[in-house]
N, C-alpha and C positions, 0 to 999 in steps of 0.2 A: 517620576515614571517608573514603578516596577520595574528589574529586570529578572529574569530567570536564565539557571545555567543552559545554557544551548547544548552541550555538547556532552554532559556528564548522564551517569548509569540511568537514573532517577526521569530525567529527563528521555532520554532513548525508549525508557520501558513505556514513560506516556503515553511517545508519540505511537510506537505499536500500536498499546492498545487502543488508539483511537483514529485510526488510517480508515478503518471503515467508514465511521461516524463521518469524517472529512469527507469521505467522498460519498455519503449519502445527502452531504451539507444538514448536519445532523448537531454541529457546534454551536457555538454562539461565538460571537466576533472574537474578542480575546482568545478563544481558544483555539479558533481558526488562525490566528498572527502566531499563534504561539506554533502550534503543529507549521505554518509555515516559516518561519525562523528556525527551525531546528532540521528542517530538511533542505532548507536553506545550505547546510551546511552540514549535515548526515550522509553520506555517500550510500551508506547502509540504508538508512529509512526514507530516502528518495528515490531508489531503484525499488524498493519493496511496495513503495507506491506507485509509480509506474507500472508495476507486476500486477500488481491487486485491481488498479484504475482497468490495464487492457482488458483483462478480467472480468469485471463489469462488464466493459463494453461488447468481450466478442458474445455472455451468456445474454445480452437484451437483443443480438442480431435472433430472427426468425431460424431457426433449423434450414441445414443443407436439402433442395431438394435433391431428388432421385435415389436416397440411401443412401447418400456422403458422407463419411464420417468427418466430425469438424475438428480437422486437423490441427489447426491456430488452438483451440481450445485446451486438444488433449495436450502439445507441446507447454502453455501457458501454468497452466499443473502440473506437469511435469518439472517446471521453472521453480515453480515454488517451492514443490516437495524439495526439490536440489538445496536450495537456499535456505529452508527450514532445516535440512536435515547437518547440514552445514555450520550451522547457527550453535548446533547443540552439542557439536565434538569438542 
């Protein structure tokens, strides 16, 4: 059976580009297994996947009643910005 490098830079970039597709269940079986294998070993991708998953879940909820601000969603967005800024340094 074919085995791909799970921790190499190319695999990392591939995974980052396909996280959203994974959450949307738009990956075929082989690509899904590939992404899951990488995220099982890569803390950075696993953390990003968890953050994206939280964001998608929060955005899918109805808006707060009484004019309350969605504090959790704001925190998730800020966390994503911080994570991306840290990678660019």
